[in-house]
N, C-alpha and C positions, 0 to 999 in steps of 0.2 A: 559467594561461590558461583562461578559460571557453569551452567549445565549444558550449554550448547557445545556441539562438537565442531562447529564451523565458526569462523570469525565473521562477525557482522560489521559492515562498513556503514557508518552513520553519514547520511547525506539528506538533503531536502530537495527531492526531485519532483517537480510538478508532473501530474499525469491525469489521464481521463479514464473512466471505466463506465460501462453500461450496466444498469441494474433495473429490472422491472420496466424496461422500455424507455428509460431516461438516461441521459449521459450526465455523469457527475464528475466534479473536480476532486482531486485528492493529492496528497503528498506521500511519496515513498520516504519514510523517515530512516529506515535502515534496511540493508540488503545483504544477503549471503547466498551461497550456493544452494542452501536448503530452504530459503524462504525470505519473506520481507515483512516489514511492519508498514501497513498502509493507513495513513491518518485521514479520516473523512468524517463528516458529520452525518453521514447516511448510515442508518442502523441496518447491518447486513447479518443475517443468521449464519452461524457456523454450518459448514457443509455446502454453502453456496459456491458455485463455480463462477469465476470472473475472468474477463479478458481486460487487461490493462494496457492502455496505449501511451507510449512515450513519443513525443515529437520534439525535434531540435533542429537547428540549422547545422549542427555539427555532425549529424548522422541521419540516415534514412529512418522513417517511422519504424518503431519497434513495438511488437505486440507480445505481451507476457500472459500466460494462462496459469491459473492456480485456483486453489480452493481455500475458502475461509476456514481457519482452524479454530480460532477463538475471537471473541469480541470483548473489547475493554472500553468502558465508558470513561472518558476523560472530560472534566468540566472545561468549557471554552476558555476560561482564564488560564488554566494550566496548559491546555493544548497549544496555545500561542507560544509558550515557552519551550516546547519540545523541539 
């Protein structure tokens, strides 16, 4: 049973974000009006505010800001399948 009120669009969109003074690579796995699932191997604590940067030849650079709501550990072997 789906608990979300908004539809999530599944995509694999590469992005960058800064955390603790370092730039990290990540993938946006799904996206909706109310949030996104960001796949990264960087452990980020819930409550942390992030700025996520999207770059593409198809559009100007885009910055998204948000807060980490929860963290889920996914083993590397499974993460490559998401």
